[in-house]
C-alpha positions in Angstrom: 0.0 0.0 0.0 1.2 3.5 -0.8 2.1 5.6 2.2 0.8 9.1 3.0 3.4 11.7 4.0 1.7 15.0 4.9 3.6 18.2 3.9 3.1 20.7 6.6 4.5 23.8 4.9 1.1 25.4 4.7 0.6 25.1 8.4 4.0 26.9 8.9 2.8 29.6 6.4 -0.3 30.3 8.4 1.7 30.4 11.7 4.3 32.8 10.2 1.5 35.2 9.0 1.1 36.5 12.6 4.6 36.0 13.9 3.3 33.9 16.7 3.0 30.1 17.4 -0.6 29.7 16.2 -1.1 27.1 14.9 1.6 25.2 16.7 3.6 23.4 14.0 5.1 20.8 16.2 1.7 19.8 17.9 0.1 19.8 14.5 2.7 17.4 13.1 2.1 15.1 16.2 -1.6 15.3 15.6 -1.3 14.4 12.0 0.7 11.3 12.9 -1.8 10.4 15.6 -4.6 10.7 13.0 -2.9 8.0 11.0 -0.6 9.6 8.5 2.5 7.6 7.7 5.0 10.5 7.9 5.7 14.2 7.7 7.2 16.1 4.8 8.8 19.5 5.1 10.4 21.7 2.4 12.6 24.4 4.0 13.6 27.2 1.7 16.6 29.5 2.1 14.4 32.5 3.0 12.5 30.3 5.6 9.2 31.8 4.4 7.3 28.8 5.8 9.3 26.0 7.4 12.2 27.3 9.4 15.4 25.4 9.9 14.8 25.4 13.6 11.4 23.7 12.9 13.2 20.9 11.2 15.4 20.4 14.2 12.5 20.4 16.6 10.4 18.0 14.5 13.3 15.5 14.4 13.2 15.3 18.1 9.5 14.4 18.3 8.6 12.4 15.2 8.5 8.6 15.6 7.5 7.9 12.0 8.9 8.7 8.6 10.4 12.2 8.2 11.0 13.4 4.6 12.9 16.6 4.0 12.7 18.1 0.5 14.8 20.8 -1.0 17.6 22.1 -3.2 20.9 20.7 -1.7 22.7 24.0 -1.1 25.3 24.2 1.7 22.9 25.1 4.4 20.4 22.4 3.4 23.0 19.7 3.4 24.3 20.7 6.8 20.7 20.6 8.1 19.9 17.1 6.8 23.2 15.7 7.9 22.5 17.0 11.4 18.9 15.7 11.4 19.4 12.4 9.5 15.8 12.0 8.4 14.4 8.9 6.9 14.5 10.4 3.4 15.8 13.4 1.6 14.1 14.4 -1.6 16.3 16.5 -3.9 14.3 19.2 -5.6 15.7 21.7 -8.1 13.6 24.7 -6.9 15.1 28.2 -7.4 15.0 30.8 -4.6 12.4 32.8 -6.5 10.0 29.8 -7.0 6.6 30.0 -5.3 6.5 26.2 -5.3 8.3 23.4 -7.1 7.4 23.4 -10.8 9.7 20.9 -12.5 12.0 18.0 -11.8 15.7 17.6 -12.2 17.4 17.0 -15.5 19.3 14.1 -14.1 21.5 13.8 -17.2 22.7 17.4 -17.2 23.2 17.5 -13.4 24.6 14.0 -13.1 27.9 14.8 -11.4 26.4 17.2 -8.9 23.6 14.9 -8.0 25.9 11.8 -7.9 28.2 13.5 -5.3 25.2 14.8 -3.3 23.6 11.3 -3.2 26.8 9.6 -2.2 27.2 12.1 0.7 23.7 11.5 1.9 24.1 7.8 1.7 27.2 8.0 3.8 24.8 9.2 6.6 22.4 6.3 5.9 19.7 8.6 4.5 17.4 7.2 1.9 17.5 9.4 -1.2 14.8 10.4 -3.7 15.1 12.6 -6.8 12.3 14.8 -8.0 11.8 14.2 -11.7 9.4 15.0 -14.5 7.7 11.9 -16.0 10.4 11.3 -18.6 12.0 7.9 -19.1 15.5 9.3 -19.7 15.4 11.2 -16.4 14.5 8.0 -14.5 17.2 6.0 -16.3 19.8 8.6 -15.1 18.3 8.6 -11.6 19.0 4.9 -11.4 22.6 5.5 -12.6 22.9 8.1 -9.7 22.2 5.2 -7.3 19.2 7.1 -5.9 16.9 4.9 -3.9 13.7 6.4 -5.3 12.3 8.9 -7.7 9.5 11.3 -6.9 7.3 11.9 -9.9 6.3 15.5 -10.3 2.5 15.2 -10.7 1.7 18.8 -11.6 1.2 17.9 -15.2 -1.1 15.0 -14.3 -3.2 17.2 -12.1 -3.7 19.9 -14.8 -4.8 17.3 -17.4 -6.8 15.1 -15.2 -10.2 16.8 -15.6 -9.7 17.1 -19.4 -8.6 13.5 -20.2 -7.4 11.3 -17.3 -6.1 8.6 -19.7 -3.8 11.0 -21.5 -2.9 12.5 -18.1 -1.8 9.2 -16.6 -0.1 7.7 -19.6 3.5 9.0 -19.1 3.3 8.2 -15.4 2.4 4.6 -16.1 5.3 4.3 -18.6 7.7 5.8 -16.0 6.5 3.6 -13.2 6.9 0.5 -15.4 10.4 1.5 -16.2 11.2 2.2 -12.6 9.9 -1.3 -11.6 12.0 -2.8 -14.4 15.3 -1.1 -13.3 14.4 -1.5 -9.6 14.1 2.1 -8.3 11.3 3.1 -5.9 8.5 5.4 -7.0 7.1 8.3 -4.9 4.8 11.0 -6.2 3.7 14.5 -5.3 2.4 17.9 -6.3 -1.2 18.9 -6.7 -2.6 15.5 -5.9 -5.9 15.7 -4.1 -9.0 13.6 -3.2 -10.4 14.0 -6.8 -7.4 12.7 -8.7 -5.4 10.6 -6.2 -7.5 7.3 -6.5 -7.1 7.1 -10.3 -3.3 7.8 -10.0 -2.9 5.2 -7.2 -4.9 2.6 -9.1 -2.8 3.1 -12.2 0.6 3.0 -10.6 0.9 -0.5 -9.0 4.4 0.2 -7.6 3.6 3.5 -5.9 5.4 3.6 -2.5 4.5 7.0 -1.1 2.7 10.3 -1.9 3.5 13.6 -0.4 0.5 15.9 -0.1 0.3 19.2 1.5 -1.5 22.1 -0.1 -4.7 20.3 -1.1 -4.9 18.4 2.1 -4.6 21.5 4.3 -7.1 23.4 2.2 -9.6 20.5 2.3 -9.1 20.3 6.1 -10.4 23.9 6.5 -13.8 22.6 5.4 -13.8 19.0 6.7 -11.3 19.0 9.6 -7.8 17.6 9.7 -8.5 14.2 11.1 -11.4 13.4 8.7 -9.4 14.6 5.7 -6.3 12.5 6.6 -8.5 9.4 7.1 -10.1 10.1 3.7 -6.7 10.1 2.0 -5.7 6.9 3.8 -8.9 5.3 2.6 -8.1 6.2 -1.0 -4.5 4.9 -0.7 -5.5 1.6 1.1 -8.5 0.7 -1.0 -7.9 -2.1 -3.4 -7.4 -1.3 -7.1 -10.7 -1.1 -9.0 -11.6 -1.0 -12.6 -11.2 2.5 -14.1 
């Protein structure tokens, strides 16, 4: 069954808006785990506009489930993850100016840089994942990097889903099949929600983990955090059905 890692960046954004500790990020993360989520994802950025580096350190002291830290591996980021030693580090090529992640790595062009980075992370016994667009060549090179997993950028899927879900999912199925063939794990994330997640999960038999933040937190405003998390878990744990 695919696991649910909840990205709590939006909770940090709300907290930072008033400069106080409401909502309490650490207690929120603990509640999310208690509500059944399999792990917590954070994506600290250099300007700390949502998750702060100190948040990551505090979270590492209280989480007893999977901890996934995403980000562009600059010097400060690498120091942070080596200090924390999370379950997984997901390498994302986001620029400082980016509002949110909008593309994956070109694993071929950035091969040497990523290879060195992954080797360094592995020396600290950290599982590595590389954020990639749904392109076969990018996955082939991710395997050559010795990454443990890829995270498929699902922004394209989410945009096309309402227009033609079969066209939307096609490149992801091809990529997942290749990943299974060459033995690299498959995660996914970006713009997945309760409307499009089931079809994605049913189509990708080797899906290990999804990271969901923005949609989940927005839906929780209406339905409540506990109910929303359980709804996502029901989708992920439900047996595949016909499309």
